[in-house]
C-alpha positions in Angstrom: 9.8 45.2 -116.1 12.1 43.2 -118.3 10.9 39.5 -118.7 13.2 38.5 -121.5 15.5 36.3 -119.4 12.5 34.4 -118.0 11.1 33.8 -121.5 14.5 32.7 -122.7 14.7 30.1 -119.9 11.2 28.8 -120.7 11.9 28.7 -124.4 14.9 26.5 -123.7 12.7 24.0 -121.9 10.0 23.8 -124.7 11.0 22.0 -127.9 10.1 23.8 -131.2 7.1 21.5 -131.7 5.7 21.9 -128.2 5.7 18.2 -127.8 7.7 17.9 -124.5 7.2 14.4 -123.3 10.4 13.8 -121.3 10.0 13.3 -117.6 13.6 14.2 -116.9 13.2 17.9 -117.7 12.0 19.4 -114.4 12.2 23.1 -113.7 14.3 24.0 -110.6 11.4 25.8 -109.1 7.8 26.5 -109.8 7.2 30.0 -111.3 3.6 31.3 -111.4 2.2 32.2 -114.8 3.1 35.6 -116.1 -0.4 37.0 -115.5 0.1 36.4 -111.7 3.5 38.1 -111.6 3.9 40.9 -114.1 0.8 43.1 -114.0 0.9 46.4 -112.2 -2.0 47.4 -110.0 -2.4 51.0 -111.2 -5.4 51.1 -113.6 -4.1 54.3 -115.2 -1.6 52.3 -117.2 -4.5 51.0 -119.3 -4.7 54.4 -120.9 -1.5 53.7 -122.8 -2.5 50.2 -123.9 -3.6 49.6 -127.5 -6.5 47.1 -127.3 -7.4 47.2 -131.0 -6.3 48.6 -134.3 -7.4 48.7 -137.9 -5.2 45.9 -139.2 -7.2 43.3 -141.2 -6.6 39.9 -139.6 -8.8 37.4 -141.4 -9.7 35.7 -144.6 -13.2 34.5 -145.6 -12.6 30.8 -144.7 -11.1 31.6 -141.3 -13.8 34.2 -140.5 -16.6 31.7 -141.3 -14.8 29.0 -139.3 -14.4 31.3 -136.3 -18.1 32.3 -136.5 -19.2 28.7 -136.5 -17.2 27.8 -133.4 -18.4 30.8 -131.3 -22.0 30.9 -132.5 -22.6 27.2 -131.8 -21.5 27.6 -128.2 -23.9 30.5 -127.5 -26.7 28.8 -129.4 -26.9 25.4 -127.8 -24.1 24.7 -125.2 -24.2 24.9 -121.5 -21.1 24.7 -119.4 -20.7 21.7 -117.1 -22.0 23.7 -114.2 -25.1 25.2 -115.9 -25.1 28.2 -113.6 -21.6 29.3 -114.7 -21.3 31.9 -117.5 -18.7 31.6 -120.2 -17.1 33.9 -122.7 -16.2 32.9 -126.2 -15.0 35.2 -129.0 -12.7 35.7 -131.9 -9.7 38.0 -132.6 -9.8 39.6 -129.2 -6.5 40.4 -127.6 -5.5 38.4 -124.5 -3.1 40.4 -122.3 -1.0 38.4 -119.8 1.0 41.5 -118.9 0.5 45.2 -119.7 4.1 45.7 -120.7 3.8 43.0 -123.4 1.8 42.9 -126.6 -1.2 40.7 -126.5 -1.7 37.4 -128.2 -4.8 37.4 -130.4 -6.2 33.9 -130.7 -8.5 33.1 -133.6 -11.0 31.7 -131.1 -10.9 31.5 -127.3 -13.2 30.0 -124.7 -13.2 30.9 -121.0 -15.4 29.4 -118.3 -16.7 31.3 -115.3 -16.2 34.8 -116.8 -18.3 37.2 -118.7 -18.0 40.6 -120.3 -18.3 43.6 -117.9 -21.5 45.7 -118.1 -19.4 48.8 -119.0 -17.5 47.1 -121.8 -16.5 50.4 -123.4 -14.1 51.1 -120.6 -10.5 50.4 -121.6 -9.9 47.6 -119.0 -13.0 45.8 -120.2 -12.6 46.0 -124.0 -10.1 43.1 -124.2 -9.2 40.0 -122.3 -7.0 41.4 -119.5 -6.3 38.3 -117.4 -5.7 40.6 -114.3 -9.3 42.0 -114.7 -11.0 38.7 -115.4 -9.0 36.7 -112.9 -8.0 33.8 -115.0 -6.7 33.0 -118.5 -8.9 31.5 -121.1 -9.4 27.7 -120.9 -9.1 27.1 -124.6 -7.4 28.9 -127.4 -7.6 27.9 -131.1 -5.2 29.0 -133.8 -6.0 28.5 -137.5 -3.2 28.1 -139.9 -3.5 30.3 -142.9 0.2 30.4 -143.9 3.5 28.9 -142.8 4.7 31.9 -140.8 2.0 32.3 -138.1 4.2 31.0 -135.2 1.6 28.4 -134.2 4.2 25.8 -133.4 6.8 27.9 -131.6 6.2 31.5 -130.5 2.4 31.2 -129.8 2.8 27.8 -128.3 5.3 29.0 -125.8 3.5 32.2 -124.9 0.2 30.5 -124.4 1.9 28.0 -122.1 3.4 30.8 -120.1 -0.1 32.3 -119.8 -1.3 29.1 -118.1 -3.9 28.3 -120.7 -5.0 24.7 -120.2 -5.7 23.8 -123.9 -4.1 25.0 -127.1 -5.6 23.9 -130.4 -3.9 24.1 -133.9 -6.3 23.7 -136.8 -4.5 23.4 -140.1 -7.2 22.8 -142.7 -4.7 22.7 -145.6 -2.0 20.8 -143.6 0.4 23.5 -144.4 2.6 22.7 -141.5 2.6 19.0 -142.4 1.7 17.7 -139.0 -2.0 16.9 -139.5 -5.2 19.0 -139.7 -6.0 19.0 -136.0 -3.7 19.0 -133.0 -4.8 19.3 -129.4 -2.3 20.3 -126.7 -2.9 20.2 -122.9 -0.8 22.1 -120.4 1.4 19.9 -118.3 3.5 22.0 -115.9 5.6 24.2 -118.0 4.9 22.7 -121.4 2.2 21.6 -123.8 1.8 17.9 -124.4 -0.1 16.7 -127.4 -3.2 14.7 -126.5 -4.2 11.5 -128.3 -7.8 12.5 -128.2 -9.6 15.8 -129.0 -11.6 15.6 -125.8 -11.0 18.4 -123.3 -12.0 17.0 -119.9 -11.5 20.3 -117.9 -14.0 22.0 -120.2 -16.4 19.2 -120.9 -16.2 19.7 -124.6 -14.5 17.9 -127.5 -13.5 18.9 -131.0 -14.2 17.0 -134.2 -13.9 17.4 -138.0 -17.2 17.6 -139.7 -17.9 17.6 -143.4 -21.1 19.6 -144.1 -22.6 22.9 -145.2 -22.4 26.0 -143.1 -23.7 29.3 -144.3 -24.0 27.9 -147.8 -20.4 26.6 -148.0 -19.7 22.8 -148.0 -16.3 22.1 -146.3 -14.5 20.2 -143.6 -15.2 22.3 -140.6 -13.8 22.2 -137.0 -16.8 21.7 -134.7 -17.4 21.3 -130.9 -19.0 18.1 -129.7 -20.1 16.5 -126.5 -18.8 13.4 -124.8 -20.8 11.2 -127.1 -19.6 12.8 -130.3 -22.8 14.8 -130.9 -22.2 18.2 -132.5 -22.9 21.4 -130.6 -25.4 22.8 -132.9 -25.7 26.3 -134.4 -28.9 28.3 -134.0 -29.9 27.4 -137.6 -29.2 23.7 -137.0 -31.2 23.8 -133.8 -34.1 25.4 -135.6 -33.9 22.9 -138.4 -33.8 20.0 -135.9 -36.8 21.4 -134.0 -38.7 21.9 -137.2 -37.9 18.3 -138.3 -38.9 17.0 -134.9 -42.3 18.8 -135.2 -42.8 17.6 -138.7 -41.9 14.0 -137.5 -44.4 14.4 -134.6 -47.1 15.7 -136.9 -46.4 12.9 -139.4 -46.5 10.4 -136.5 -49.9 11.8 -135.4 -51.2 11.7 -138.9 -50.1 8.0 -139.1 -51.8 7.2 -135.9 -55.0 9.0 -137.0 -54.8 7.1 -140.3 -54.4 3.9 -138.5 -57.3 4.6 -136.2 -59.4 5.6 -139.2 -58.4 2.3 -140.9 -59.3 0.3 -137.8 -62.6 2.2 -137.5 -63.4 1.4 -141.2 -62.4 -2.2 -140.7 -64.8 -2.4 -137.6 -67.6 -0.8 -139.6 -67.0 -3.3 -142.4 -67.2 -6.2 -139.9 -70.4 -4.7 -138.4 -71.8 -4.4 -141.9 -70.9 -8.0 -142.7 -72.5 -9.1 -139.4 -75.7 -7.2 -140.2 -75.8 -8.8 -143.7 -75.4 -12.2 -142.1 -78.1 -11.4 -139.6 -80.4 -10.2 -142.3 -79.7 -13.4 -144.3 -80.5 -15.5 -141.3 -83.7 -13.6 -140.6 -84.7 -13.9 -144.3 -84.0 -17.7 -144.2 -86.0 -18.0 -141.0 -88.8 -16.0 -142.5 -88.8 -18.2 -145.6 -88.9 -21.3 -143.4 -91.8 -19.9 -141.5 -93.6 -19.0 -144.7 -93.1 -22.5 -146.1 -94.4 -24.1 -142.9 -97.4 -21.8 -143.0 -98.2 -22.7 -146.6 -97.7 -26.4 -145.8 -100.1 -26.1 -142.9 -102.7 -24.4 -145.1 -102.4 -27.1 -147.8 -102.7 -29.8 -145.2 -105.9 -28.2 -143.9 -107.4 -28.0 -147.4 -106.6 -31.7 -148.0 -108.2 -32.8 -144.8 -111.3 -30.7 -145.7 -111.4 -32.8 -148.9 -111.1 -36.0 -146.9 -107.6 -36.6 -147.9 -104.9 -37.5 -145.3 -101.9 -35.3 -146.2 -99.6 -37.8 -144.3 -100.7 -40.5 -146.7 -99.4 -38.5 -149.6 -95.8 -38.8 -148.4 
């Protein structure tokens, strides 16, 4: 099936930057995404599809960045509906039609889908939209050179696939349009968003300067609605360890405070005992003095002397 005329028509409606903001450009009729129109129903055709090859596709920074984005989702994120599965991966072909080569996003995220149990079967080894029933919700392209087609060819094809969000991450600003750009599908075209929040997914994106796998860099990270990072497994473990250490330290502080209060009480009791002993000693001394005085008075009276007259 030849789809070149359709793509030509669509290309004419999307400007090279994918920043279609005009309201006067309206398609004459709604045309379903390619994946709803152009995929044959005979599964035997999958036998002729090349789902992977041996061409190297990554560099060290991109590979590490892709790993960070995917690993954090599986480590500590739950989709808005916690019962829904999701699928996130890197460098997996996304097929909108079997008679077209796939697009291979650096990272994609798709809600409500999961890898089939028998994932070695040809229809289950890549992201065939016909098989999974929907396109990915988010695709991310990382710019490693100026000839990757992120601003034109890929932008147009992802729009035709019906992918709601398209992200361009350009860490070296090689395309001179900023490090991070977020596009949302609006009808036929992508419109650049003013915010990196993706409401249909319940996730946001943010630039984070920190260390991941021993490399300090400005990384692209997922975040929640309050700007909190979606943590990696290592970060979650570190956070839990610090929380336990903080809890243990807090308990030790409480015990130390209790011990201090107990010692203070004991000191007060000791002081009270000393004061009591002092009072008893004073009372005993008074009693001894009175007893001696009584004895002396008795001796004086025995001698015929009035002790009161001596005063």
